[in-house]
C-alpha positions in Angstrom: 8.1 -6.4 11.8 9.7 -3.3 10.3 7.9 0.0 10.1 8.3 2.5 7.4 7.2 6.0 6.5 6.9 7.0 2.9 6.3 10.5 1.4 4.8 10.4 -2.0 6.7 11.6 -5.1 4.5 14.8 -5.2 5.5 15.5 -1.6 1.9 16.0 -0.5 1.2 12.8 1.4 2.7 10.5 4.0 2.0 6.8 4.3 3.1 4.5 7.1 3.5 0.8 6.5 4.3 -2.3 8.5 6.2 -5.1 6.7 5.2 -8.5 8.0 7.1 -11.6 7.0 5.1 -14.8 7.5 7.2 -17.2 9.5 6.0 -20.2 7.5 6.1 -19.0 3.9 8.8 -16.3 4.2 6.6 -14.0 2.1 5.7 -10.4 3.1 2.5 -8.6 3.6 2.5 -4.8 3.5 0.1 -3.5 6.1 -1.1 0.1 5.8 -0.7 1.7 9.2 -1.7 5.2 8.1 -2.6 7.1 4.9 -4.6 10.1 3.7 -8.4 9.7 3.5 -10.0 9.0 0.1 -12.1 12.1 0.2 -14.9 11.8 -2.3 -13.3 8.7 -4.0 -14.5 5.2 -3.4 -12.6 3.5 -0.6 -13.7 0.0 -1.7 -11.1 -2.7 -1.6 -11.1 -3.2 -5.4 -10.5 0.4 -6.6 -7.9 1.0 -3.8 -6.1 -2.3 -4.3 -6.3 -3.3 -0.7 -7.2 -6.4 1.2 -8.1 -6.9 4.8 -7.5 -9.5 7.5 -7.6 -9.6 11.3 -4.5 -7.4 11.4 -5.8 -4.6 9.2 -5.7 -3.4 5.7 -2.8 -4.5 3.4 -1.6 -3.8 -0.1 -3.2 -6.2 -2.7 -0.3 -7.8 -4.7 -0.8 -10.9 -6.8 2.7 -12.3 -6.7 4.5 -13.5 -3.5 6.7 -10.7 -2.0 9.9 -12.5 -1.1 12.2 -9.7 0.3 11.7 -6.7 2.5 13.4 -4.6 -0.2 10.7 -5.7 -2.7 8.0 -5.0 -0.1 9.4 -1.4 0.3 9.4 -0.9 -3.5 5.9 -2.1 -3.8 4.7 0.0 -0.9 6.1 3.1 -2.5 4.5 2.3 -5.8 1.2 1.6 -4.2 1.4 4.9 -2.2 2.1 7.0 -5.3 -0.7 5.3 -7.2 -3.0 5.8 -4.2 -2.1 9.5 -4.1 -2.9 9.9 -7.8 -6.2 8.1 -7.3 -7.1 10.4 -4.4 -6.1 13.6 -6.1 -7.2 12.9 -9.7 -9.4 9.8 -9.7 -6.8 8.0 -11.8 -7.3 4.2 -11.7 -4.3 2.2 -10.6 -4.0 0.6 -14.0 -3.3 3.9 -15.8 0.2 5.4 -15.9 
C-alpha cells in the first residue's frame, strides 16, 4: 500500500491518501488518511463523495480504478473538489 500527500491547487490544504490494490480484483481503493475538516458543511457521505468500510473512509468512484497512476489522479481531483466544497460550498458536480 502506497501513501501519498497531496497539497490542493490553491495551496491551502493537505490531504493524505493510502492506495490499496485489492489482491483479487487488481482494482484500487483510495483511502483518505487525513484531510481538513468540513467546518460548517455537511460531512455526509453523499455530498462529500466518500464511502466507508472497516478500513476507513475512501473516495467514491463509480468505475474500477485499475492503476496506481489513475488512483493518484483521482485522489488529487477529489481533494481539489473537496477543498472547493469546504471553502465555498460548491457541489462536486459543478466546475
